[in-house]
Backbone as JSON, one array per atom type, in Angstrom:
{
  "sequence": "MNYRRWLIGAKFWFWVLAFVAYSAAAVGIVLIDTADSRYQNLSQVRLTSVKSDEQVRRVGAAQVAALYRAQSGMPFASLPPGATFQIVWPDGSTETVTVVDPTSSTGNTLQVGSQQQASTLQ",
  "N": [[130.71, 141.21, 86.73], [130.51, 138.57, 85.77], [132.81, 138.57, 84.21], [134.85, 138.8, 86.12], [134.54, 136.39, 87.53], [135.09, 134.62, 85.46], [137.79, 135.29, 85.03], [138.99, 134.52, 87.45], [138.53, 131.76, 87.31], [140.03, 131.19, 85.0], [142.62, 131.81, 85.85], [142.94, 129.87, 87.84], [142.84, 127.42, 86.35], [145.04, 127.85, 84.71], [147.21, 127.7, 86.54], [146.88, 125.09, 87.44], [147.37, 123.66, 85.06], [150.04, 124.49, 84.61], [151.32, 123.34, 86.85], [150.89, 120.58, 86.38], [152.28, 120.26, 83.95], [154.9, 120.91, 84.75], [155.34, 118.88, 86.65], [155.26, 116.59, 85.01], [157.5, 117.06, 83.41], [159.53, 117.04, 85.31], [159.62, 114.4, 86.14], [160.65, 113.02, 84.07], [163.01, 111.39, 83.58], [164.05, 108.3, 84.78], [166.06, 107.23, 87.46], [168.25, 104.66, 88.02], [169.99, 103.02, 90.39], [172.54, 100.8, 90.58], [173.85, 100.05, 92.83], [172.07, 99.51, 94.74], [170.67, 96.96, 96.77], [168.93, 95.18, 95.44], [169.84, 94.97, 92.83], [172.47, 94.12, 92.88], [173.24, 91.41, 92.61], [172.81, 90.65, 90.0], [173.82, 88.97, 87.11], [174.9, 90.21, 84.79], [175.49, 92.72, 85.62], [177.12, 93.08, 87.82], [179.98, 93.46, 87.38], [180.06, 95.52, 85.58], [180.73, 98.57, 83.85], [181.01, 101.9, 82.42], [183.2, 101.53, 80.87], [183.08, 98.98, 79.96], [182.34, 96.59, 77.31], [180.04, 97.54, 74.72], [177.89, 95.76, 74.17], [177.78, 94.21, 76.5], [177.05, 96.17, 78.35], [174.53, 96.86, 77.33], [173.06, 94.48, 77.71], [173.24, 94.29, 80.49], [171.86, 96.63, 81.21], [169.36, 95.94, 80.23], [168.71, 93.82, 81.95], [168.56, 95.17, 84.41], [166.47, 96.96, 83.85], [164.38, 95.14, 83.44], [164.1, 94.0, 86.01], [163.44, 96.3, 87.43], [160.95, 96.89, 86.26], [159.53, 94.57, 87.02], [159.37, 94.87, 89.78], [157.91, 97.13, 90.1], [154.86, 98.94, 90.76], [153.2, 99.0, 88.57], [153.85, 97.03, 86.27], [153.6, 96.79, 83.44], [153.38, 99.32, 82.55], [155.57, 100.74, 83.39], [158.67, 101.96, 82.29], [158.15, 101.88, 79.35], [158.35, 101.24, 75.72], [160.47, 103.65, 74.26], [160.89, 105.05, 76.57], [163.2, 106.7, 78.75], [166.0, 106.09, 80.8], [168.37, 106.6, 83.43], [171.3, 104.96, 84.28], [173.24, 103.94, 87.0], [176.21, 102.49, 87.26], [177.87, 99.79, 89.13], [180.47, 100.75, 89.79], [180.11, 103.44, 89.97], [180.04, 104.92, 87.66], [178.05, 106.46, 85.06], [175.34, 106.28, 82.66], [173.0, 107.03, 80.02], [170.06, 105.42, 78.97], [167.85, 104.28, 76.44], [164.74, 102.74, 76.11], [163.88, 100.33, 73.74], [162.68, 97.88, 72.96], [160.93, 96.24, 75.26], [160.65, 93.49, 75.61], [162.86, 92.19, 74.67], [166.16, 90.84, 75.21], [168.21, 92.53, 74.65], [166.97, 94.94, 74.21], [167.38, 97.79, 74.13], [168.84, 101.06, 73.73], [171.95, 102.57, 74.01], [172.62, 105.84, 74.83], [174.6, 107.83, 72.89], [177.45, 109.53, 73.99], [176.51, 110.0, 76.55], [177.8, 108.76, 78.56], [179.51, 108.78, 81.62], [182.41, 108.82, 83.45], [183.26, 107.27, 86.61], [183.62, 109.2, 89.54], [186.75, 109.87, 90.93], [187.32, 111.12, 93.23], [186.8, 111.04, 96.68]],
  "CA": [[130.69, 140.11, 87.65], [130.86, 137.36, 85.04], [134.2, 138.68, 83.78], [135.7, 138.53, 87.28], [134.42, 134.96, 87.78], [135.82, 133.96, 84.38], [139.21, 135.55, 85.26], [139.41, 133.65, 88.56], [138.57, 130.39, 86.77], [141.15, 131.08, 84.05], [143.85, 131.75, 86.64], [142.99, 128.56, 88.49], [143.21, 126.39, 85.37], [146.4, 128.12, 84.26], [148.15, 127.16, 87.52], [146.76, 123.62, 87.41], [148.08, 123.21, 83.88], [151.47, 124.72, 84.83], [151.78, 122.34, 87.8], [150.91, 119.28, 85.71], [153.38, 120.28, 82.97], [156.16, 120.86, 85.5], [155.47, 117.54, 87.23], [155.59, 115.66, 83.94], [158.88, 117.31, 82.98], [160.45, 116.69, 86.39], [159.66, 112.96, 86.29], [161.0, 112.51, 82.76], [164.04, 110.36, 83.53], [164.16, 107.44, 85.94], [167.44, 106.95, 87.84], [168.37, 103.34, 88.62], [171.33, 102.87, 90.97], [172.79, 99.37, 90.73], [174.41, 99.79, 94.15], [170.95, 99.03, 95.54], [170.81, 95.52, 97.01], [168.15, 94.38, 94.49], [170.54, 94.84, 91.55], [173.87, 93.72, 93.08], [173.54, 90.03, 92.23], [172.51, 90.37, 88.59], [175.06, 88.48, 86.5], [175.44, 91.13, 83.79], [175.61, 94.05, 86.21], [178.1, 93.06, 88.91], [181.3, 93.99, 87.01], [179.87, 96.4, 84.43], [180.94, 100.01, 83.96], [180.97, 102.5, 81.09], [184.37, 101.05, 80.14], [182.77, 97.64, 79.43], [181.88, 96.51, 75.93], [178.68, 98.05, 74.55], [176.92, 94.66, 74.26], [177.68, 93.86, 77.93], [176.28, 97.24, 78.99], [173.13, 96.77, 76.87], [172.43, 93.34, 78.38], [173.11, 94.67, 81.89], [170.78, 97.61, 81.31], [168.11, 95.21, 80.02], [168.43, 93.09, 83.2], [168.16, 96.16, 85.41], [165.14, 97.46, 83.48], [163.4, 94.06, 83.68], [163.87, 93.9, 87.45], [162.72, 97.52, 87.8], [159.55, 96.7, 85.85], [158.92, 93.51, 87.82], [159.14, 95.31, 91.15], [157.1, 98.34, 90.15], [153.44, 98.7, 90.97], [152.55, 98.86, 87.27], [154.95, 96.5, 85.46], [153.44, 96.95, 82.0], [153.41, 100.75, 82.24], [156.86, 101.34, 83.73], [159.69, 101.85, 81.24], [157.62, 101.4, 78.06], [159.21, 101.61, 74.59], [160.67, 105.08, 74.14], [161.24, 105.63, 77.87], [164.62, 106.91, 78.98], [166.41, 106.02, 82.19], [169.8, 106.73, 83.65], [171.77, 103.86, 85.1], [174.5, 104.14, 87.72], [176.86, 101.18, 87.36], [178.44, 99.56, 90.47], [181.67, 101.55, 90.06], [179.71, 104.85, 90.08], [179.91, 105.55, 86.34], [176.65, 106.57, 84.66], [174.98, 106.51, 81.27], [171.58, 107.12, 79.76], [169.59, 104.32, 78.14], [166.5, 104.41, 75.91], [164.11, 101.44, 75.9], [163.36, 100.14, 72.4], [161.78, 96.73, 73.0], [161.04, 95.69, 76.61], [160.61, 92.03, 75.62], [164.13, 91.67, 74.16], [167.27, 90.89, 76.17], [169.03, 93.69, 74.29], [165.99, 95.87, 73.64], [167.6, 99.17, 74.52], [169.89, 101.78, 73.03], [172.76, 103.42, 74.87], [172.72, 107.16, 74.2], [175.98, 108.2, 72.62], [177.9, 110.75, 74.67], [175.93, 110.16, 77.88], [178.62, 108.03, 79.51], [180.35, 109.59, 82.51], [183.27, 108.01, 84.31], [183.07, 107.42, 88.05], [184.48, 110.2, 90.16], [187.79, 109.24, 91.74], [187.38, 111.85, 94.5], [185.87, 110.5, 97.68]],
  "C": [[131.08, 138.81, 86.95], [132.32, 137.38, 84.59], [135.14, 138.32, 84.93], [135.68, 137.03, 87.59], [135.2, 134.18, 86.72], [137.33, 134.1, 84.59], [139.75, 134.67, 86.39], [139.51, 132.21, 88.09], [139.74, 130.19, 85.82], [142.47, 131.0, 84.81], [144.01, 130.39, 87.3], [143.46, 127.5, 87.51], [144.6, 126.61, 84.79], [147.41, 127.5, 85.22], [148.07, 125.64, 87.61], [147.54, 123.06, 86.24], [149.59, 123.39, 84.04], [152.04, 123.68, 85.79], [151.89, 120.97, 87.15], [152.06, 119.2, 84.71], [154.72, 120.19, 83.67], [156.38, 119.47, 86.08], [155.86, 116.52, 86.18], [157.03, 115.84, 83.48], [159.87, 116.86, 84.05], [160.6, 115.18, 86.54], [160.13, 112.29, 85.01], [161.99, 111.37, 82.73], [164.08, 109.61, 84.86], [165.64, 107.2, 86.21], [167.46, 105.6, 88.55], [169.82, 103.17, 89.08], [171.56, 101.39, 91.26], [173.5, 99.03, 92.04], [173.33, 99.32, 95.11], [171.02, 97.51, 95.64], [170.03, 94.66, 96.02], [168.94, 94.08, 93.22], [171.95, 94.25, 91.68], [174.19, 92.31, 92.59], [173.18, 89.68, 90.8], [173.81, 90.06, 87.86], [175.68, 89.47, 85.53], [175.67, 92.54, 84.34], [176.8, 94.14, 87.15], [179.42, 93.74, 88.55], [181.23, 94.99, 85.86], [180.15, 97.85, 84.79], [180.87, 100.59, 82.56], [182.18, 102.11, 80.26], [184.13, 99.67, 79.52], [182.32, 97.73, 77.99], [180.41, 96.94, 75.84], [177.63, 96.94, 74.71], [176.71, 94.24, 75.72], [176.83, 94.89, 78.66], [174.81, 97.18, 78.59], [172.4, 95.63, 77.58], [172.24, 93.65, 79.87], [171.98, 95.67, 82.1], [169.43, 96.93, 81.12], [167.72, 94.42, 81.28], [167.91, 94.04, 84.27], [166.74, 96.66, 85.12], [164.07, 96.41, 83.73], [163.08, 93.93, 85.16], [163.11, 95.12, 87.95], [161.24, 97.39, 87.46], [158.85, 95.69, 86.74], [158.58, 93.97, 89.23], [158.32, 96.59, 91.25], [155.63, 97.98, 90.35], [152.67, 98.49, 89.68], [153.58, 98.34, 86.26], [154.81, 96.71, 83.96], [153.5, 98.42, 81.58], [154.76, 101.39, 82.55], [157.9, 100.98, 82.67], [159.15, 101.24, 79.94], [158.58, 101.73, 76.94], [159.27, 103.13, 74.44], [161.04, 105.76, 75.44], [162.76, 105.73, 78.0], [164.91, 106.77, 80.46], [167.92, 106.15, 82.28], [170.21, 105.64, 84.62], [173.11, 104.24, 85.72], [175.09, 102.76, 87.92], [177.52, 101.02, 88.72], [179.68, 100.39, 90.79], [181.37, 103.05, 90.17], [179.62, 105.56, 88.75], [178.44, 105.52, 85.91], [176.52, 106.67, 83.14], [173.47, 106.49, 81.13], [171.19, 106.08, 78.73], [168.16, 104.6, 77.69], [165.96, 103.01, 75.63], [163.54, 101.39, 74.49], [162.32, 99.03, 72.39], [161.9, 96.07, 74.37], [161.06, 94.16, 76.66], [161.92, 91.4, 75.17], [165.22, 91.78, 75.22], [168.24, 92.02, 75.85], [168.15, 94.77, 73.67], [166.15, 97.29, 74.1], [168.74, 99.75, 73.69], [170.63, 102.65, 74.03], [172.93, 104.76, 74.17], [174.18, 107.57, 74.1], [176.32, 109.52, 73.32], [177.35, 110.93, 76.07], [176.78, 109.48, 78.96], [179.51, 108.99, 80.32], [181.11, 108.65, 83.42], [182.94, 108.26, 85.77], [184.06, 108.45, 88.58], [185.5, 109.48, 91.02], [187.96, 109.96, 93.08], [186.37, 111.28, 95.47], [185.97, 111.21, 98.98]]
}
């Protein structure tokens, strides 16, 4: 009887742990689309694409991340150092960015090889 109760409890906690692990993995990367009206008027974002200079893209990504943090429910917990997010530039091109220092205007690193040109098919 005790073995059966223990087995039921073990199965329950196994599935709880599996669900939590899957949820954490699925939420790993934040996607920020600059076509959203909140980001369209940012000065360093309006004309930026993966073809732009790296410094321009870093500053644009920092602006987008700052606005994302400001509008989130937990501004100090969203996009902390080490967090990764994917940004979709206004032309539809994408790249992945890692936050290094949220207080700096260029406190991020663009991940090499993550840049993807916008699709020309519509």
